[in-house]
N, C-alpha and C positions, 0 to 999 in steps of 0.2 A: 504494500500500500504506500503510495507516495505521500509527501507532506500535505499537499492540499486535501487529498481524500481523508487523511487522518484528522486534520483540523476540522473538516466539515463533519466528520463522524462525531467528534467530540461536541461540536456546537449543537448538532441535532439531538444528541443524547441529553445534554444539559437543558436545552429548551423544552424537550419532551418531559423531563423530570419536573421542571418548574410548572408546566401546565397541569401535570397529574396532581399537583398539590391541591388543585381546586376540586378534584373528583369527589363526589358524594357529599359535598357541603351545600347547605342551604345558602340563600342569597346573603343573609346577614353574616353568617360565619365567614363567607368568602371575602366580604368587604369590610368587616369590622376592624378597627385599629387595635392591634395587640400590644404594641410597644408605646412608650412615652412619646416617641416621635411620629406616631400614627402609622407605622408599618403594617400593611395588610396584604393578604394573599393576592386578591384581584389587582391591587395597585402594583404589586411586583410584576405580575404578568403583563399588565398594560405598559409599564415602564420598559421592560425588556423588549417587548414587541415594537414599541415606538423607537427606541434607541437603535435596534437592529435595522429598522426601515431607513433611518438616516445614515447609519454607517455603511450599509450595503446598498444604498440607493444614492442619496445626495452626494456622498463622498466620491463616488465613481461615475458621476454624471448619469445616473440611472434612477432618477426620481420615480417614486411609485405612483404619483398622481393622487395619492390619498392624503387629504388634509389631516393634520394632527393639531387641532386647535389649542391643545395644552402646550404646544411648543411655539405658538405664534407670538409675535411681539406684543407685549402688554399682558400676556397670559399670567395668571396667578402663579407664584412660585410653587413648585412641586405638584402642579396640577396633573402631571403624568403618573403620580404615585398613589392616586386614590380615585374612587368613582363617585361622582355626584349622584343624587337620587335618580336622575333621569337617564343615567347610563347603566346598562345592564351587564351582568357578568357574562351573559352569552355574547354581547357585543365585544367584550374584551377577548373572549375565546376566538371569535371570528377574526378580530384584529391580529391575534397571535398566528392564526392559520395563514392569513393573508401575508403577514410579515415574513413568516417562514418560507412561503412559496417564492416571494420576491427575493429574499436573501439567497435561497437555493439557486434561483435562476442567475443571479449575479455571480455567485461562486462558480457555477458551471460554465459561465460565459467567459470568465476572465482568468488569465494565468496568475500565479502567485505574485509575480513581479509587476502586475498592472499598477500604474500610478493612480493615486487619488489625492484629494486634499480635504482635510477636516477643517472647515471654516470656523468652528467654535474652539479649536485648539490654538495655543500661541503660535505665532508665525514660525518660530524656530523649529517647531516639530509638526507643523500642519501637513507637510508633504509626507505621504505614506504610501505603502504598497498594500495590496490585498492581503499578503502574508501578515503584515503588522496588524491590520484591522481584524483579521480572523483570530489572532492570538488575543487581542484586546477583548473581542466579543466572547470568546470562550471563557476567559477569566471573569468578565463581567456577568455573564449568564450563570456560570458556576457559583459565583459569590451569591447572587440573588436566589439561585435554587437552594443553596444552603440556608439562606434566611427563611425561605419558604418551608423547608423541612422543619426548622425550629418552630416557626409559627404554627404549622399544622400540628406538631406534637403538643404545643401549648393549647390549641383549640380543642382537640378531641383525643389526644393521646396517640394518634397514628404516627409511627416513626418510619422514616424512609418510605419505601413503597408498600408498607404494611408487613404483617407477620411473615409472609413468604419471602421477604427481601433477603437475598443471600448475604448481604453485607451486615445484617444484624444478627447478633447472637440469638439462638433459639431459647427465649425465656417467655414464660407466661407473666401475667400481671404481678403475681407474688414474687417471681424471680427478679423482675425489674425493680420492684420495691426493695427487695433485699440488697440488690446491687447498688441502688441509689443510696440506701442507708449506710452501706459499707463505705462508699465514697464520702458521704457526709461525715461519718465518724473519723475518717482519715484526715479530712480537711480541718475538723475541729481539733484533733490531736496535734496536727502540724501547727496550728495557730497558737497553741500553748507552748511550743518549743522556744 
Protein backbone atom coordinates (compact mmCIF):
# COMPACT_ATOMS: atom_id res chain seq x y z
CA UNK A 1 0.00 0.00 0.00
CA UNK A 2 1.47 3.38 -0.96
CA UNK A 3 1.57 6.43 1.32
CA UNK A 4 -1.50 8.09 -0.18
CA UNK A 5 -3.61 4.95 0.15
CA UNK A 6 -2.41 4.49 3.74
CA UNK A 7 -3.27 8.08 4.75
CA UNK A 8 -6.64 7.80 3.01
CA UNK A 9 -7.38 4.57 4.84
CA UNK A 10 -6.57 6.15 8.20
CA UNK A 11 -8.70 9.20 7.42
CA UNK A 12 -11.66 7.03 6.44
CA UNK A 13 -11.30 4.90 9.56
CA UNK A 14 -11.12 7.87 11.92
CA UNK A 15 -14.03 9.75 10.38
CA UNK A 16 -16.16 6.58 10.36
CA UNK A 17 -15.39 6.06 14.05
CA UNK A 18 -16.33 9.65 14.80
CA UNK A 19 -19.68 9.27 13.02
CA UNK A 20 -20.40 5.98 14.85
CA UNK A 21 -20.27 7.88 18.14
CA UNK A 22 -23.75 9.21 17.25
CA UNK A 23 -25.25 5.75 16.70
CA UNK A 24 -28.20 4.89 18.89
CA UNK A 25 -28.41 8.26 20.64
CA UNK A 26 -31.53 10.37 20.82
CA UNK A 27 -31.42 13.96 19.58
CA UNK A 28 -30.75 15.47 22.99
CA UNK A 29 -27.92 13.09 23.87
CA UNK A 30 -26.24 13.70 20.50
CA UNK A 31 -26.25 17.48 20.85
CA UNK A 32 -26.09 18.18 24.58
CA UNK A 33 -22.97 19.88 25.94
CA UNK A 34 -20.97 17.43 28.03
CA UNK A 35 -18.00 19.60 28.99
CA UNK A 36 -17.54 23.05 30.51
CA UNK A 37 -16.68 24.39 27.04
CA UNK A 38 -19.81 22.93 25.43
CA UNK A 39 -18.23 19.99 23.60
CA UNK A 40 -20.94 17.75 22.17
CA UNK A 41 -21.01 14.77 19.80
CA UNK A 42 -23.04 16.25 16.96
CA UNK A 43 -20.93 19.40 17.08
CA UNK A 44 -17.72 17.38 16.74
CA UNK A 45 -19.10 15.62 13.66
CA UNK A 46 -20.25 18.96 12.19
CA UNK A 47 -16.86 20.54 12.85
CA UNK A 48 -14.81 17.73 11.33
CA UNK A 49 -17.06 17.50 8.26
CA UNK A 50 -16.83 21.27 7.74
CA UNK A 51 -13.07 21.46 8.21
CA UNK A 52 -12.57 18.52 5.85
CA UNK A 53 -14.64 20.29 3.16
CA UNK A 54 -12.39 23.33 3.35
CA UNK A 55 -9.07 21.49 3.57
CA UNK A 56 -9.84 19.07 0.72
CA UNK A 57 -11.87 21.59 -1.26
CA UNK A 58 -10.93 25.25 -0.98
CA UNK A 59 -7.23 24.56 -0.30
CA UNK A 60 -6.84 22.70 -3.61
CA UNK A 61 -9.12 24.87 -5.75
CA UNK A 62 -11.90 22.28 -5.55
CA UNK A 63 -14.67 24.06 -3.60
CA UNK A 64 -17.65 21.87 -2.83
CA UNK A 65 -20.24 24.52 -3.67
CA UNK A 66 -21.90 23.85 -0.35
CA UNK A 67 -22.27 26.92 1.84
CA UNK A 68 -21.11 26.60 5.44
CA UNK A 69 -22.77 29.59 7.13
CA UNK A 70 -20.98 28.90 10.41
CA UNK A 71 -17.69 29.77 8.63
CA UNK A 72 -19.00 32.95 6.95
CA UNK A 73 -17.61 36.37 7.82
CA UNK A 74 -19.41 37.61 10.89
CA UNK A 75 -20.55 34.15 11.99
CA UNK A 76 -20.68 33.50 15.70
CA UNK A 77 -17.41 32.07 17.07
CA UNK A 78 -17.49 28.28 17.39
CA UNK A 79 -20.75 28.02 15.43
CA UNK A 80 -19.34 24.91 13.74
CA UNK A 81 -19.12 23.12 17.08
CA UNK A 82 -22.79 22.88 18.05
CA UNK A 83 -26.27 22.62 16.56
CA UNK A 84 -28.90 25.34 16.94
CA UNK A 85 -32.43 24.04 17.53
CA UNK A 86 -33.36 24.31 13.83
CA UNK A 87 -30.43 22.16 12.68
CA UNK A 88 -30.90 18.41 12.96
CA UNK A 89 -28.53 15.60 13.77
CA UNK A 90 -29.60 13.99 10.48
CA UNK A 91 -28.47 17.14 8.62
CA UNK A 92 -25.09 16.81 10.30
CA UNK A 93 -24.88 13.13 9.32
CA UNK A 94 -25.70 14.13 5.73
CA UNK A 95 -23.04 16.88 5.82
CA UNK A 96 -20.53 14.29 7.03
CA UNK A 97 -21.43 11.95 4.16
CA UNK A 98 -21.22 14.78 1.61
CA UNK A 99 -17.90 15.97 3.03
CA UNK A 100 -16.43 12.46 2.96
CA UNK A 101 -17.43 11.96 -0.69
CA UNK A 102 -15.97 15.33 -1.68
CA UNK A 103 -12.77 14.63 0.26
CA UNK A 104 -12.42 11.16 -1.26
CA UNK A 105 -12.81 12.59 -4.78
CA UNK A 106 -10.08 15.16 -4.11
CA UNK A 107 -7.73 12.55 -2.66
CA UNK A 108 -8.32 10.22 -5.60
CA UNK A 109 -7.85 13.01 -8.18
CA UNK A 110 -4.60 14.52 -6.88
CA UNK A 111 -1.10 13.19 -6.29
CA UNK A 112 0.43 13.53 -2.83
CA UNK A 113 2.68 16.36 -4.01
CA UNK A 114 -0.24 18.40 -5.41
CA UNK A 115 0.15 22.01 -4.24
CA UNK A 116 -2.47 23.86 -2.27
CA UNK A 117 -2.78 26.98 -0.17
CA UNK A 118 -4.43 27.23 3.25
CA UNK A 119 -5.64 30.85 3.29
CA UNK A 120 -6.42 30.80 7.03
CA UNK A 121 -2.87 29.73 7.98
CA UNK A 122 0.01 32.20 8.39
CA UNK A 123 1.72 33.07 5.08
CA UNK A 124 4.99 31.38 6.02
CA UNK A 125 3.29 27.97 6.13
CA UNK A 126 0.17 28.45 3.99
CA UNK A 127 1.65 26.69 0.95
CA UNK A 128 1.05 22.97 1.39
CA UNK A 129 0.83 19.67 -0.43
CA UNK A 130 -1.93 17.10 -0.36
CA UNK A 131 0.40 14.95 1.75
CA UNK A 132 0.70 17.62 4.45
CA UNK A 133 -3.04 18.26 4.49
CA UNK A 134 -3.82 14.55 4.77
CA UNK A 135 -1.48 14.17 7.74
CA UNK A 136 -3.13 17.24 9.33
CA UNK A 137 -6.65 15.88 8.72
CA UNK A 138 -5.85 12.40 10.02
CA UNK A 139 -4.47 13.95 13.22
CA UNK A 140 -7.39 16.39 13.57
CA UNK A 141 -10.01 13.72 12.92
CA UNK A 142 -8.37 11.23 15.27
CA UNK A 143 -8.20 13.85 18.01
CA UNK A 144 -11.90 14.61 17.70
CA UNK A 145 -12.80 10.92 17.41
CA UNK A 146 -11.03 10.43 20.74
CA UNK A 147 -13.03 13.30 22.21
CA UNK A 148 -16.17 11.64 20.89
CA UNK A 149 -15.25 8.32 22.52
CA UNK A 150 -14.91 10.01 25.90
CA UNK A 151 -18.13 12.00 25.46
CA UNK A 152 -20.02 8.86 24.47
CA UNK A 153 -18.71 6.96 27.48
CA UNK A 154 -19.77 9.88 29.69
CA UNK A 155 -23.25 10.00 28.15
CA UNK A 156 -24.23 6.34 28.28
CA UNK A 157 -21.22 4.24 29.24
CA UNK A 158 -20.46 2.92 25.74
CA UNK A 159 -16.70 2.67 25.30
CA UNK A 160 -15.03 2.43 21.90
CA UNK A 161 -17.31 0.66 19.46
CA UNK A 162 -19.11 -1.19 22.23
CA UNK A 163 -18.53 -4.45 24.09
CA UNK A 164 -17.32 -6.30 20.98
CA UNK A 165 -14.55 -3.73 20.31
CA UNK A 166 -11.32 -5.78 20.09
CA UNK A 167 -9.36 -2.84 21.54
CA UNK A 168 -11.19 -3.03 24.86
CA UNK A 169 -10.47 -5.53 27.59
CA UNK A 170 -13.36 -8.01 27.95
CA UNK A 171 -14.92 -6.84 31.22
CA UNK A 172 -18.50 -6.64 32.37
CA UNK A 173 -19.82 -3.66 34.37
CA UNK A 174 -18.55 -5.13 37.65
CA UNK A 175 -15.14 -5.76 36.10
CA UNK A 176 -14.90 -2.17 34.86
CA UNK A 177 -15.99 -0.85 38.28
CA UNK A 178 -13.29 -2.92 39.98
CA UNK A 179 -10.69 -1.77 37.42
CA UNK A 180 -11.64 1.87 37.93
CA UNK A 181 -11.54 1.47 41.73
CA UNK A 182 -8.04 -0.01 41.51
CA UNK A 183 -6.86 2.97 39.45
CA UNK A 184 -8.53 5.37 41.90
CA UNK A 185 -6.84 3.65 44.84
CA UNK A 186 -3.45 3.90 43.13
CA UNK A 187 -3.98 7.60 42.38
CA UNK A 188 -4.92 8.32 45.99
CA UNK A 189 -1.96 6.28 47.31
CA UNK A 190 0.43 8.12 44.99
CA UNK A 191 -0.91 11.50 46.07
CA UNK A 192 0.04 10.68 49.66
CA UNK A 193 3.68 9.95 48.78
